[in-house]
C-alpha positions as CSV (number, residue, x, y, z in Angstrom):
1,M,-17.3,22.9,-6.8
2,H,-15.3,22.4,-10.0
3,A,-12.2,23.9,-8.3
4,L,-12.7,21.3,-5.7
5,L,-13.0,18.5,-8.0
6,K,-9.9,19.4,-9.4
7,T,-8.1,20.0,-6.4
8,L,-8.9,16.1,-5.4
9,A,-8.0,14.8,-8.7
10,A,-4.5,16.5,-8.3
11,A,-4.2,15.1,-4.7
12,A,-5.3,11.6,-5.9
13,A,-2.8,11.5,-8.8
14,L,0.1,12.8,-6.5
15,A,-0.9,10.1,-3.8
16,T,-0.6,7.6,-6.6
17,A,2.6,8.8,-8.0
18,A,3.7,8.7,-4.4
19,A,2.7,5.3,-3.5
20,S,4.3,3.8,-6.6
21,V,7.5,5.8,-6.3
22,T,10.1,3.0,-5.6
23,A,14.0,2.5,-5.7
24,A,16.5,-0.3,-5.6
25,P,19.7,-1.1,-3.5
26,L,22.2,2.1,-3.6
27,K,25.0,1.8,-5.9
28,T,26.8,3.6,-3.5
29,S,26.2,3.6,0.2
30,V,26.3,6.8,2.4
31,K,26.6,6.9,6.1
32,A,23.1,7.0,7.9
33,P,22.3,10.1,9.5
34,E,21.8,10.4,13.1
35,F,18.4,10.6,14.6
36,A,17.9,14.5,15.1
37,G,15.6,16.7,17.0
38,I,13.4,13.7,18.3
39,E,10.5,15.2,20.6
40,Q,9.9,11.9,22.2
41,W,10.8,8.3,21.9
42,L,8.2,5.8,22.4
43,N,8.6,1.8,23.0
44,S,12.5,2.6,23.7
45,A,15.1,4.7,25.4
46,P,16.7,7.4,23.0
47,L,18.6,5.6,20.6
48,T,21.9,7.0,18.3
49,M,23.2,5.2,15.2
50,S,26.4,4.6,16.9
51,Q,24.6,2.6,19.3
52,L,23.1,0.9,16.4
53,R,26.4,-0.1,14.8
54,G,26.7,-4.3,14.2
55,K,22.9,-4.3,13.9
56,V,20.8,-4.2,10.6
57,V,18.3,-1.1,10.9
58,L,15.2,-0.5,9.0
59,V,14.3,3.4,9.5
60,D,10.7,3.7,8.7
61,F,9.3,7.3,7.9
62,W,5.7,7.0,8.7
63,T,2.8,8.9,9.9
64,Y,-0.6,7.3,11.5
65,S,-3.0,9.0,9.3
66,C,-1.6,8.1,6.2
67,I,-3.4,5.3,4.2
68,N,0.0,4.3,2.5
69,C,1.8,4.0,5.7
70,V,-0.5,2.0,7.2
71,N,-0.8,-0.4,4.5
72,T,3.2,-1.0,5.2
73,L,2.7,-1.7,8.9
74,S,1.9,-5.3,8.8
75,H,5.0,-6.2,6.6
76,V,7.2,-3.9,9.1
77,T,5.7,-5.4,12.3
78,S,6.1,-9.0,10.7
79,W,9.4,-8.2,10.0
80,H,10.1,-6.9,13.5
81,R,8.7,-9.9,15.1
82,K,10.7,-12.3,12.7
83,Y,14.1,-10.6,12.7
84,K,14.4,-8.8,16.1
85,D,16.3,-11.5,17.6
86,Q,18.7,-12.2,14.5
87,G,20.1,-8.2,14.8
88,L,17.0,-6.3,13.0
89,V,16.1,-3.2,14.6
90,I,13.2,-1.0,13.2
91,V,12.8,2.3,14.2
92,G,9.7,3.9,13.1
93,V,10.1,7.7,12.6
94,H,6.7,9.3,13.0
95,T,7.1,12.6,11.1
96,P,3.3,14.4,11.1
97,E,1.7,15.6,7.9
98,Y,-1.0,17.0,9.8
99,A,-1.0,19.3,13.4
100,F,-3.3,16.7,14.9
101,E,-0.7,14.1,14.3
102,R,1.9,16.0,16.5
103,S,0.1,14.8,19.6
104,T,2.2,12.2,21.5
105,D,-1.3,10.9,22.8
106,N,-2.3,10.4,19.4
107,V,0.8,8.7,18.5
108,K,0.7,6.3,21.5
109,T,-3.0,5.2,20.5
110,A,-1.6,4.5,17.0
111,I,0.9,2.5,18.1
112,K,-1.3,0.4,20.4
113,R,-3.9,0.1,17.6
114,F,-1.5,-0.9,15.2
115,G,0.6,-3.5,17.6
116,I,3.7,-1.7,17.0
117,E,6.4,-2.9,19.6
118,Y,9.5,-1.4,18.1
119,P,10.9,2.0,18.9
120,V,9.1,5.0,17.4
121,A,10.7,8.4,17.5
122,Q,8.4,11.6,17.2
123,D,10.0,13.8,14.8
124,N,7.6,16.8,15.0
125,R,10.1,19.4,13.7
126,Y,11.2,17.3,10.7
127,A,14.8,17.1,12.0
128,T,15.5,13.6,11.2
129,W,13.2,13.5,7.9
130,N,15.5,16.7,6.8
131,A,18.6,14.7,7.7
132,Y,17.6,12.0,5.5
133,D,16.7,14.7,2.9
134,N,13.2,12.3,2.9
135,R,10.4,13.6,0.7
136,Y,7.9,10.6,1.1
137,W,5.3,8.7,3.5
138,P,6.1,5.9,3.8
139,A,9.8,5.9,3.3
140,F,12.1,2.7,4.1
141,Y,16.0,3.2,4.8
142,L,17.8,0.0,5.0
143,I,21.2,0.5,6.8
144,D,23.8,-2.3,7.1
145,K,25.8,-3.3,10.2
146,S,28.6,-0.5,9.2
147,G,26.2,2.3,9.5
148,Q,25.7,2.7,5.6
149,V,22.2,3.5,4.1
150,V,22.4,0.7,1.4
151,Y,18.9,0.5,0.3
152,T,15.6,2.9,-0.1
153,H,12.1,2.4,-0.9
154,F,9.2,5.2,-1.3
155,G,5.7,4.2,-1.3
156,E,4.2,0.6,-0.8
157,G,5.1,-2.6,-2.3
158,Q,8.3,-4.6,-3.0
159,Y,8.0,-6.3,0.3
160,A,9.5,-9.6,-0.5
161,E,12.3,-7.5,-2.2
162,T,12.8,-5.8,0.8
163,E,12.4,-8.6,3.1
164,A,15.0,-10.6,1.2
165,L,17.7,-7.8,1.4
166,I,16.8,-7.6,5.3
167,K,17.7,-11.4,5.7
168,N,20.9,-10.8,3.1
169,L,22.4,-8.0,5.4
170,L,21.7,-10.2,8.5
171,A,23.4,-12.8,7.3
172,Q,26.6,-10.8,6.4
173,K,29.3,-10.7,9.1
């Protein structure tokens, strides 16, 4: 029992640390990696970064049973509704943490439950996750109209700052 409590305490500490990890706009931008190894596209035909050039793109790494991811979804879906007609494209990259999250039917059920209308890429093999060198759920990568990653945010929070940057990027020519 003592070992179980130590394990749970360590897991809670890790979750808290991951939830508070954040970043600001990048000092130097990098080219956005391509979507790779996507098993299934939901709510959309397959997308490529070259197709999305000229748009502002928010890549959201998430998984449906991660409470931190679930807590961000109201903001992400709100941004989609507010800014999709102004040039924002949100791509949810569903990368499973657990085996049961690999099921496309389970992901479809979650998409419906959370009211997600934007494209979702099912990244069961972690190919896109690895292309972005990502390590966190949830993780936002904001990409400007020229295809450069200009901002990252890991964990919950900083919603106003993220939305302000989305609006700023949308206003740029």
